[in-house]
N, C-alpha and C positions, 0 to 999 in steps of 0.2 A: 322284540326290543333288544337292544344291545346288552349283553350280560357281563361283559368285561372289556377292559381296554384292548386286550389281545383280540377278542372277538370283533371289536370295532375295526381294528386295523385290517383284519382278513376279510371283512365284509361277508360273513358266512350266512347260512340260514340261521334264523333267530333262535330256534330251540334245538337242543340235542335230543333225539328220540331214542329211547331204549327199545330193545327187542325189535329192531327193524330188519333183521336178517331174513325175515320171511318174504321180503319183497321179490316178486317175480319180474322177469323182463321178457318182452316180446320184440320181435324184429318187424319193422315196418319199412316200406319203401317211401323215400322222400326225394325231392327234386333239387338238384344243386343249381347255384347261380353260375353263369358262365363268365362273370367279369369280376375282377378283384377291385374292391372299393377302398380308397384311402380313408384312414380314420384320423386325419389331422385337423387342425383348425380350419383349413381351407378344404373341407370335405367335399364341397361342390366341384372342385377342380380336379376330378379324377382323370386318370389317363385315358386316352382314346381307346375304346373297345367296342365290341359288337354286342349291343343289348338284344337279347332274343328270349323267346319263351323257353322254359325248361324242357329239355328233351331227354336227359339221361337220369339215371337213378343211382343211389348208393344206399346201403343198408345202415340203419341206425337202430339203437336199442331203446325201447320204450318201457317204462315201469308200469306194472299193473298193481292193483290193490286187492286185498282179500275181501270177500263178500262182507258187507256191513261196515267196512272201514270208512272213515271220513275222507271224502274225495280231495280235500285240501292237502292231504299228506303227499300227493303225487308231486307237488312243487319242489319238495326237497330232493327228489330223485331225478328230476329232469336234467339232462346234460345241456348246459348252455352252448348255443351256437356262437360264432363270432362273425363280425362283419367280414365280407369277402368269402364266406362259406354259405352252404345251404342252411336254411332254418329247419331245424329238426322238429317237426310237428308230431305230437303224440296225442292219442285220445285222452280226453279228460271230462270229468263231470258226467257226461252222458255220451251216447253214440254220435250225437250231432255236432260236437265241439272238439276242437284241437287246441292244444296249448304248447307253448315253447318258451324258452328263455334265450335272450340275446345279450352277449357282452358288448358293452360300448365303453369308451373312455370315461372315467369318472370326471375328468377335466380335459376337454378337447385341446386346451393349451399345452397339455403334457400327455399326449396320446399314448406314450409308452409307459405311463404310470399305472396306477390302480384302475380297476374297472368297476362300473356299475353293471348290474344285471337286470335287464328289463323283462318283466313278465308279459307275455303276449298271449292273446286268445283269438281264435278264428271260428266263425261260422262259415263253413266252406261253401263255395259255389258247387252246384251239381253239374257244371260243365268242365270237362277236362281242360287242364291248363295248356295242352298242346293244340287245342282247337281254336280256330279263328274267332269263334263265338265268345270265347272267354274274354272278359273285359278287365280283369285284374283286381287287385286289392283296393278296397276303400277303407282308409283309416278313420276312426271315429273317436271323438272325445266328448264325454257327457257333461263337462263343466266342472265347476268347483270354485277355486282350485281345490283339489283333493278328491275328485270323483274317481272311482275305480273303473277303468275300462273293462277289466275282467268281469266285474259284476254287471256292467252295462250290456255286454254281449251275452252273458248268461241269461239276462232277463229279456233282451230285446233284439238279439241277433237275427232271429227268424223273421220278425216283423219288419226290421230294417231291410232285410233282403227282399221281402215281399214288396216293399215300396220301390226299391231301386232296381231290382231284377236279379234273377238267379244266376246271371252270368258273372256276378261280382262275388268275391270273398269279402265278408264283413269282418274287419280286423280292428281290435283295439288293444290297449295296453295300460298297465298301471304306471302312471308317470313317476318320476323320481320322488322318493320319499314316501310313496303311497303303497299300501297293501303288500303285494307279493314281490314288488320290485325291491332290489337291494342296492344301497343301504336304505332301510326304512328311516323315517323321521319319527322318533318316539321320545317325548320329553320325560314321561313319568316311568318310574321303575317297574310298575306292574299295573294291571287293570284297576286294582283297588285304589291305588294312589290317584290315578287319573280320574276315575269316576268320582272319587271323593272331592277332588278339586272342582270338577265341573258341576257337581251338585251344589257346592258352596256358591259357585258363580251364579247358578240358577236362582239362588235365594237372594241375590243382591237386588236392590231396588233399581227401577228404571231412572234415567236422567232427570225426568220431570216430576219425580214423586217425593223426594226428600232432599234436604239441604246438603247432605253428604254423599248423594248418589254418584256424582261425577268424580269426586275425589276418591271414593271407594273403588270405582272402576279403574281410575288411574293407578292406584296402588296395586290392585290385583294384577293388571296386565304388566306392570313394571316387575312384579315378582316373577311372573311367568317368563318374561324376557331374560331375567337373571338366571332362572333355572335352565332355560334353553342354552344360554351361553356356557354353562358349566357341563351340560350333559349331551349336547348335540353337535359338537365341533366337527365331527366326522360325517355329518349328514347335511346340516343347514347350509353350508356354502355351495352345495352341489345340487340343489333342487330348483334353481331358477328356470323360468320359462325359456330363455334363449338356449339353455342346454337341452331342454326337452324338444325344442324345435330341431336341434341338430340330431337328437335321437330319432325323430320322425324321418329325417332324411336317411339316416343309417338303416332304419327298419325298411323303408320303401325300397332302397337300392339293394339291400340284402335279399329282399323278396324277388329281385330280378326286374324291377321297374325303375327307370331313370327319373320319373316324375311322380309327384304325389297326387293322389285322389283323396279328398278329405271332406268330412262334414263335422263341424264343431259347433257345440251349443254353449251359450253363456260364456264362462271363462274360456271355453274352447275356442271362442272367437278371438280372444287375446292371443292364444297359441297360434291360431291360423294367421292372424295379421302379422305376428312376429315372424312366422315362417315365410310369409309372402314378402316381407321387407328384407329378410336376410337372404332368401333364396328365390328371387323372383323368376328365375329361369327354370325352376324345378316344379312348376305347377301344371298338372294335367287338368284336374278339375278341383275346385274348392268352393264349398258353401260355408259361410259363417252366419249363424242363425241365433238371434237374440244377442245383439252386438254390444259388448262392453267397449267404451272409448279407450283404446290402448294408451293414448296420451295421458288421460286422467289416471288410468290404472298405474302406469309406471311412475308417474309423478308422486303418487301417494296422496293426492288431495282428496280423491274419492267423492267429490261433489258431482251432482248431476244424475246419480243413479235413480233417484226417487221422484223425478219431475213429473212422471206420468202415473205414479202409484195411486194418488187420490182420484184420478180420472177413472181408473179401473174399478176402484171401490164404489164410486158414484154410479158406474154402469150396473154394478150388482144391485145397488139400492134402488135405482130406477127400474130395473127388471122386477124387483120385488113389488114396487108400486103397480106395474103393469100386470103382474100375476094375480093381484087381488088377494083378498083375505083367505080364499080357499087354497091358493097356490103358495103363499108366503106367510109364514107364521108371525113375522114381525111387521106385517103390512100396515101402512098408513097411506092416506090419500095422496101425499105429495112427497117428493124427494126430501124436502126440508124437514118434513114431519118424521119420516122414517129414520133419517139421520139423527134427528134429535132423540128419537126413541133409543137408538143404539148408544148414543152418548150418555144417556141416563143409565143404561146398563153398565157402561164403563165406570161411571162415577160410583155406582153402587158397589161394584167389585173392588174399587180402590179403598172404599171404607169398610166393606164387609166381605172378604173373600169367602167362598163357599167350600165347605168341607164335603169330601166325597168318600163315603163309606157304605152307603146303602146299596142293597141289591147285589152284594158281592158274595161269591162262594168262598168256602174255607181255603181253597188253594189259590185265590186271586191275589198273589203276593205283590203284584205291581199295579193293582187297580184301586188304589186309594191315594188321596192327596188333597191339594188345595187348588181351586180354580180362582185365580185372581185376575186383575187387569193385565199384568204382564203376560200371563199364560194366554189370555184371550186375544190380546192384540197381536202377539206373535202367531197364533193360530190363524187369525184372519189374514195376515200378510202371507203366510204359507198358502192359504186358500186362493189368494189372488194370482198365484202362479198358474193355477188350472181352474178358473172360475166357472167354466162350462160343465164342470163335474168330472171327477174321477171316482173310481170305485170306493176309494178310501174317504172321500170328502166331496159331497155334492152341495149345490146351492140350497136345496131343500133341507138337507141335514144341518147345515150351518144356521139357517134361519130358525129352524125348530129348536136347536140347541141354545141359541140366544134367547128365544122365548122362554125356554125352561129356566135359564139362568135368571131371567127377569122375575120368574115366579119363586126363585130361591132354590132351584134344583141344578146343581153343577155337574151332575153325572154325565149327561149327554155331551157337554163340552169336553169333559175329561176323556170320554171314550173316543172322541174325534182326534184328540191330540196326544193320546198316551204313548203312541209309538215314538214320538219325538222326545220323550222323557229319558233322562239318563238312568240306566239300570246297573246295578252292581250284582253280578252273579259269580259264583265260584264253580269251576269244573275241575275235577281231579282226574289225573291220568291213572291208568292201571297197566300192568304188563301186557295184557291182551288188547288194550285200547289206548295207545299212546295219544297224548294230547296233540292236536294238530298245530302246525305253525301259527304264530300270532300275526294276524294280518290287519288288525284294527289300528289305524293311524289317524285318530281324530284331530291330532295337532298339526298335521301336515298342511292343512289349508293355510294356517297362520304362517308357517315357515315359508311357503311358496310366495304368498302375498308380500311378506316382509323382505324376502330375498330380492324381490323385484323392485320394491318401492324405494323412492328417494329416502335416504337415511335421516334427513333433517327432521322428519316427523316422529322419529324415535325419541326426540328430545322435547316433545310437547310438554308444557306445564299443565297443571290443573286448569289454569285460566285459558290456555290454548284449547283444551278439550271442551271447556264450557262454551267458548266461542264457536267451536265446530258444531255443537248441537244447536246453538242459537241460529246459526246460518242454515243448518240442515232442516230445522223446523219450518223455514220458509218454503222448502220444497214439498214437504208432505207431513201429514199428521202421524205418519209411521216413522218419523225420525228417531223416536225413542227406542225402537227395536232394530236399529241399523248402526251399531257402534264400530264400524269398520276402522275408522281412524284410530281407535284405541288399541287395536290388536297389535300394533308394532311398537308400542311404548316400551322403551328399554331394550329393543331388539338389537343385538350386537353384530349379527351376521348379514352380509350381502353376498349375492351370487358371485362366484369367481369369474363369471362372464356376465357383463352388463350390456344391456341393449335398450335404448329408449327411442328408437326410430331414426329418421322420420318414417312414418307409415305411408309412404307414397311410392309411385313408380309404375313401370310397365311390367306386368306379369306375362309369363309365356302362354297363359290362357286366361281369359277374363274371369274374375271372381263373381259369384252370385251372392249378394248380401241380402239377408232376410230380416225384417223387423216388424213387430206388431205396433199398431197405433197407440195402444195403451198398455204396453209391457210394464209391469210394476217395478222392475229393477234394472232393465237394460232398455232405455227409452229409444224411440225411433230416431231421435236426434243423433245418437251415437252411431247408428247405422248409416245415417247420411254423411257424417264426418268421415267414416272409413271408406265408404263408397266413392266419395270425392277424391280421396287420396290415391286410389289405385285406378289407373287409367283403364277405360273400357269396361270396368266393372258395372254391374247392373243391380240396382236396388229394387227388390220386390217387397212391397208393403202389404202386410196382412191386416185387414181392417177388423181388429179384434182386441180384446183384453187378453191377459195371460202372458206367461213367459215362454218365449220361443214359439215357432210355428205350430208345434204339436199341442199347444194349449187348446186348440180348437180344430174342428174338422173343416177343411176347405179343399174341395176338389181342384180349384184353381191353383192353390199353392202346391198340392201334392203332384199334379200334372207337371208343373213347372220344374219341380225338383227332379222328378223322374226323367223328364226330357233332357234336362241339363246333363245328368250323369250318363244317360244311355246314348244320346245323340249329339251332345254338345251344343244344344239349342238354348240360347238365353231368352228369357221373356223380354218384351219391349221395355225400354227404359221408362220408368214411371208407372209400371203396372201396379194396380191395387187389387188384391184378391179379397172378395167378401168371404164370409164363413157361413156354413150351414148350421153350425151349433147355435143353440139358444140356451140362455139361463132359464130356470124354472119352467122347463118344458120337457116332454118325453125325449129320451135319448134318440138321436137319429139312428135309423137302421140303414143297411146298405140298399134297401128297396128305394131309398130316395134318389138313387143314381140309376137311370134307365140302362146305360150301356154296361155290358158284362165286364169289360175291362175296368171301368170306373168302380164297379161294385167290388171287384177283387182288390183294386188299389186302395179303396177307402176302408175295406175290412182290415187290410194290413196296417193302414194308418191308425185306425181306432185301436187295434191290438197294441201298436207301439205306444200310443198315448197312455193306455191303461197299464201296460207292463212296465213302462219306465216311471210312471207317476211323476213325470216331469224330469228335466235334467237335474243334475246335482245342484242343490241350492247354493247360490253364489256365496263364497267366503264363509261357509259353515254357520251363517247367522241364524237362519230359521229352519 
């Protein structure tokens, strides 16, 4: 977080670390780009040059850490590359990953002014870049806004490469305002202040539970907007999605490739659609998966996200009916009856929240609290992102925890959702163990969303916000845990570069659009809108609940994605892929796929599902 006005002007690393003179440096060989790229507003109109694979080398210095040091310390010592130069990759985290930093204009309208520094990460191809078999870099975005690409590749780089092929580099980055990229967007002075604010927000009632709930929400987000206006003037105007789209072109071309290969999830589809509309001639391959309607997103209306949420919830409840009393702990003979049973649990939690203290050890400092309706409804919405089961939350676990809550025991529900709870911890540095750089940017989601949205909704009254929830309730019973419209109340900043479409046109290669039939937050209707806008794009529909294609296992979907990236083959228009995943049944093993190639592909797919635990939750809501 910015520690002084001077520090903000210079856009440095966030913390000054003492006793860092022990840092060692090693020389590695890296590959230069053979073409200078312009970094002006018209970045796509670079001068004619010969794009080719890298063939020469130059020596660069890479920092190393002492044994036992926090691996995040390496980011302070990485020397940023600049566009038009080679990206200087250095080993990081473990032997399988490479990290780098890239300077780009903070504001492309004034390219000679100050810079932003983008944090990059790569899970490298095992094919030499000079070989014809090498297929280039694939940029990935996990969603958000606010998702860290660095964390995404750390968790899922190997499995993503297993899906697409080892001939590709898997590359991502922390977008502007986020994580290791500078400048960070940080509203609060320190972790304690931020955690205290968010814990107070957690205690506020939901819109449908008290007479003052909406007005409290309005007041709270208005305060946050004022705080951001006073504290983030040097970051908030520079985090908008159009700027990040320009960064992606800078990254791709600095890597030596004239056109982008991209796979974006959730909010990453807004980023992809924005890139496609701004730079239609710079697309090699693009998949947008779990599609947000960019028109709604940029307008700030944010209606339409939840039109399929209840359908996914009903699929879970119907699966409970079909599983029977032995398979589902909240079983009833019909969908109506099991839904009524869950609603009774909700009503009980509204009146009598459950205390959680039993069965805890003496050092369980974060394993106590209250399980109430708000906690439970948010947990269920989060579950609907991956309703076929993730390691952290399976259908059987949710049904069993709801049954226990019905009996007056809130501990199982608390255990399922405790990782989402705000925690306040203090870590002190010592001369031998300097505190690592501060990379938590929980407020960046709001900054990006509000930088992009139409400013008129910043002036919503309490009555406007009440009308929003009334209308949203027509979409879904989960309207009360989806307060996106409130996030930009009182927000003073908009991006220095604005873009609101149109999201139409002819791209240099057709886009593959992927959507699930019952996605809880990015409905298939949004995928259809975007697919219609970009000529020759193909919509692949996955017949499943859950958020994005990775919510379920589908050999049909996985093959289509792999063939698109490897061979440029698009599925037939109108393709609908069924899934092998089932709720309330034994997890599929790779033995379900007779062909060896399919078993390998689906093993990587399942590893990706579990390692990512779903893309970054949209808008930081759940």
